[in-house]
N, C-alpha and C positions, 0 to 999 in steps of 0.2 A: 697823440689821435689824427693831430695832421700829416705826421709822416706816414702814419698808418692806412689812413685812408686816402694820397696820395699815391704810396704802393700799388692799393687796391686798384686804382684807375690804369694807373700804368701797366698793369700786369692784365690788365683784360684782354690786350692786345694779341695776347700768348695762346686767347681765347679763340682768335682768329680775326672775324670782322665781327661789330657790335652792334647795336640796337637799331641804329641810324636805317640800316638798307634789310634789316633778319629778317627772313618767312620761317624756310626748312632751315631751322639750326641758324648758321647765319649766311646761306645761299639763298638765292633767288628763288622760286619756286619753279620761273619761268622767265624767259626775254622777250619785248614787243609786246603789241596789244594783242597779236593773233594767240598765241600760247599763254598768255595771263590771263584772255579772258574767256577759257577755255580750263583753268585750275593750274596752269603749267604743262598739260600734257602734249605731245609731239613726238613722242620717239616712234611710235609708227604711221602716221598721219600725219607730218608736217602740212600747215595751211599756209607757210609762207618760207621763204628763205633762210630768216635769221632762225625761225624757228627751227630746220633742220641744222644751223650750222650749231645753234646750242646744245640740242639734245640729241643728235643722230648725225652723223658724216654722212651713213649710208644712205639716209631718207632725201639726200640732193636733187635726185631725181624723181621723187614724190609730190613733189610740191608741186599745184594746182597750174603756175606758167606752163608746166608740161617741157617739151623739148626746148622753150627759148630759154635764155639768161634774167636775170632780174637784181634789183638792185635793191635796196632797202635803207632810209633813215627815220629813223625814232628816238623816242627819249621818253622818261617813263619821270615823273614826279610822286616821290615816297614824302608820304607823313604821317612820320610814327609818333603816337601820346603816351611819354615813358611818365611814370606817377613812382616813386619811392618814397617810404617811410624807413626811418630808424629810430630805434626805443634803447636806450641805458638805462638800465637799474642803480641806482647808488650801493655800493655793494656793506655801506654799515648800516642804513637805514632803510636799503628796502624801495625805498621811495622813485619813482621815477626820474634821472637827470636831467635826459634829455630826451625830447618825443620832438621830432621835425619831419614833415612832411614838402615833396616840394616837385616839382615837373620838372625833368629835362629840358634845360632851353634847348634854341637851335633854328632852323628851319626847316622848308621843307628842302630837299638834296634830288639832283635833278641828273640821272641815268641815259647817259646814253647807250646808243645800239646802232649800230653799220654794218649790212652787210651785201653781198656780192656773188651770185653764182653764175657759171659761163659752164656752156655747153660745148663738150671739146670733139665729139661726133656719137654717134646712137650707144655707145658704149663707155665710153669715161664724160664724167663731171667734176668741177671742180668748183671751188669757193674759200671766200675769205670773209670775214668779219673783225669786229670790235666791239666790245659793248663793256660795262661797269657789271659787275657780278658781287661786289659785296662792298662792304664800308663801315665805317664807327664814328655815332655821331654823339657817342653818349656829354652832355655839356653837364655842370653841374656850378658852374663858377658864380661867385657872389650868392648865394643860395643858404649859405650856411651847413653844406655838407660834410667840411673838416671843423664843424663844432668844439672846440674843448669843454668839456664840464667845467677847468679851472676859471675860466674867461667867457662867463655866457656872452655870446656874441660875436665873437670871434668869426671871421670869414677868411675864405681864401680863393684861390682859382682853382677849379679842380674840370681838365677840359681836354678831352684824346681825341683824335681821328685818324680810321683809317681808311685808305682808297685803295681799291684794288681792279685793272682795267686787266682787263682778258682779250689776247687775239688769237685767232684760229687760221689757220691756212689746211687745206682738205682737200681731198679727192673720193671720190667715188665710181666703182666698177658695178658695171651691169654683169655680172659672171655668168646669170640662165634669166631664162624668162622671166620667172619668178622670183628671181634673189639677187638683192645687189648688197654689196661689201664696200665700205668707209673707212677712212680712219684720218686722223687729224693731227696736228703738233698745234697744242699750247702753249702759249709764252702769257705772261702775267707781268705787269709795271705796279709794285707794289710802294705806296707812300705812306709811311706813319711820321706821327707830328703829335708830339706832348707838351706845346707849348714851348721847345726847347728847338726849334727847326725839323725838317721833316729829313726821314732815314728812305734812302729809295734800296731797292734790291728788285732784283726779277726771279721769276721761277718759271719754271718748264717742264710741259707733263704730253702725256699723247691720250688722245680719247679713240677706240676702236666702236664699228659698229656693222649690222647686220640687218637687211630688213627682208621679210618673205612676204609677199605679196601675192594672195591666194582668192583675188577676184573683189569680193564682197569683204570679204576679212585680208587684214594686214596684221604682220606681227614681229616687229624690233624690240633689239637688243642693243644697248651701249655700256661701255666699261670706262669710266675713266681712273687713269694714274691719279695717286697722291700728287702733290704741289706744292715743295718748301720752297720758304724765303726766307733770309735775315736778317735782321733788321742788326747793323752793328752801331755801336755805341749812342745807342739811343736811351738809354735811362742809368742811373746809378741803382740798379733794385736793391740790391741791402746796405746801402747807403754806407760803403768801404771806401767812398771817393774813387771811385772806377766807373764809367761806364759802361754798361753792361750790354749783351745785347741778346736778343729776344728770336726765337724761330718760331714763325708760322708756318703750318702743312694745311692745305685744302686738303680735303678725304678722298678715300678711295670711293667711287660712287658707283653702282651697278644697277642698272634700270633694263626694263621691258615693259613694254607696252603692247596692247592690243586695238586693230582697231576696226569696226563694223560700219559698212553702208546697206544697211535695211532696205533706203530707196536712193534714188539719184539728188533725193534734197537734203538727205538725213544722212550726218556721220556721227559716231560716239566711240571716244575712246579713253579707255581705263589704264592707266599706267602704274607703275612700282615702281620704286628706289629705296635701294639702300645707301647709306650714309655712314661711313664707317668711322667716326668721331673718335670710337674709346680706341681705337689704334693710328690717330693723327698726332702729330708732334704739338703741342700746345693745347689740344683737348686732351689727350688723356691725363696730360699734369691735372686740369682742372675738373677732372672725373667727370667727364661729359660721357654719357651713352651713345651708342650706337644708333641712328633711328630709320625708319623703315619711314618712307611716303607714299601716302596712295592719291589718285588724284583720278579724276573723272569730268570729261567735256564733251558738251555737242554741241556743233553746230547744223541751224539750218538756212538752207540756202531759199530766203521767205520770198524773192525775186529775180530775175535774169541778174540785179545787180547788185539787189540788198542780201548780205547774209546777217544773222545774226548766230552768236554763242552767250553761254554759259557753263559755268562750271564749279566744282568743288575740291577741295586742296586738306589733307591732314596729314601731319609728322607730328607725333608723342614731343612735346617737348623732354629736349637732352640732357640740361640740367639740374641736377642731383639735388637732393634737400641735404644740408648735411645736420641735423638736429642733434645739439644736444655735443657742440665743438668748443674748443679749448678759446675762450675771449682772453686770454690773461696775457699783457705785453710780453710776457718770456715767452708765449708759446710759438713755434714756427714749422711752415709749412714746404719742404725744397720742390723749387721748380725752375727745372734746367738746371740745376744745379746752384741755385742760390735757396739761401735759405730767408722767406720772405714769410714776415710774421702774419699767423693765423685768421689773425681778423682784419687784415690790409684782404688775405686771399679770399675770407668768404664776403668782405666788402666787393669783391670784382664781381664772384659768381651772383648774387642777387642783385646787387645795386648798379655795381659798375658795368653790367655785362650779361641782362636778362633778358636772352636772346630767347623767347619761353610761348611767343603764340605758338597756336596747335590749330588750329581751324581757318579755313577763309573762304572769304563764297566769291564768286567772279560773274561776269559777265561783257559782255563787249559787240561790235558791231562791225561792218565792212560793209562799204561802197563803192561801186566801179565808177569811176567817175567817167572814164575816157577808156579807149581799147587798151590801152599800155597801160593804164593808170590806175590804181584804189588806194585810197582812206582806209586807215583802220582803228578805232580807238576800242579802249580796253579800262576796265575796273575793276579794283581788288577791293574786299574787304577783311582784314583781319582780325577775328574776335577779340577781347581783353581774357588775359588770360594774366593769372598771380601766382608767381614764387615767392615761398613765405618759408625761412626758418628760424629755432629759438636754440640760443646756447647753452651752455650747460646752466644748471642753476637759474636759467630763464633770466639771465643777464643781460643778454642781447637778443632785441630783434632786429631782424631787418626782413623787408619783402618791399617788391615789385610786382608794377602792370605793366604791361606791354598792350598797346590796341592800335592797328596799321591801317592806313590807304593808301592807294597808289592808284596815278591816273595816266594811262601811256595810250602814245600817240605816233605810227608812224606813215610814211608814205611807201610806194612801193612801183615801181617803173621796170614792165619787162620791153625786153628787146632780143 
């Protein structure tokens, strides 16, 4: 049992990032308190530089700072609550042999975000940014999750951690009065630690975008290429005495947004994104569905200095339920060329990596402290969602609940 559960937690990184930072699958729904306060929108009408850097490089010139340059420093405190249950039946008597429940340990996670945009001239703008985008923080150490039915009370350490920091450099060009185009080169630093030391790798990709400004209506679109990292010699997946590599690929992402400003004080934006998990290395191995994400956000300029925001974000849980799976010790499932025990494979999907939240409600506020400086706050709550599956003959039941809260802060300077 212990090896199977360890394999499950080890293989969780193949699915990408885990429950520590997951919102839309393993992706943050937005970066910074302004976007997060509006449900993660920002493809068509970003309200600060870090939102444009993350969502749409073509929108660098559409931020409220106008023709001026802007720098932003911020952070998000991310606080997930993960609870899991495992029930195993005795194959001889049908009685419950193992029935355990517990909450993943760990602590709140701090996610940094910094960005700078600069006006080159009336036609060109450029920007750079660095921000945390995802990470794994499942921790069942000393909670009995590797309980062996033949040795009641036997415990071990089950722990994984994946951290991904993204860096972006981009340019935007105002090719016409109403049309801007942009492109970004994205790099990511990936660190994977399975209690055997970190395994580091870098990955690279490209993002392109367009923004059409029609006055009271803006329409934006963006595309981000897949981004693959290879964590070498990270763990012996099949216990053949050789450390194995794991490929992790951020999926191709397509986004479109429409923003409307019916009055000078009101902004409403609706975004849709398609995250192609089903064709990304790692995610397709663990049978994830591709995911549509829909977000709506509103901002009201309450006074000359105070803006308030609210939003809603929904993305259907991409983790499929495999009811009727074979839990026997001899059953295996191939993952990137390695024969992983099926029980461990399902432990990963349901217990080790339940990136399953769907509905998010958000609020935010900004205050103009001085002519050149503003403060931004945002709060997000991801409502609890549950995933559960039962093996053939009802021998094993696996279930996880996930709920999330996050608190964001940033300061912006225009110059």
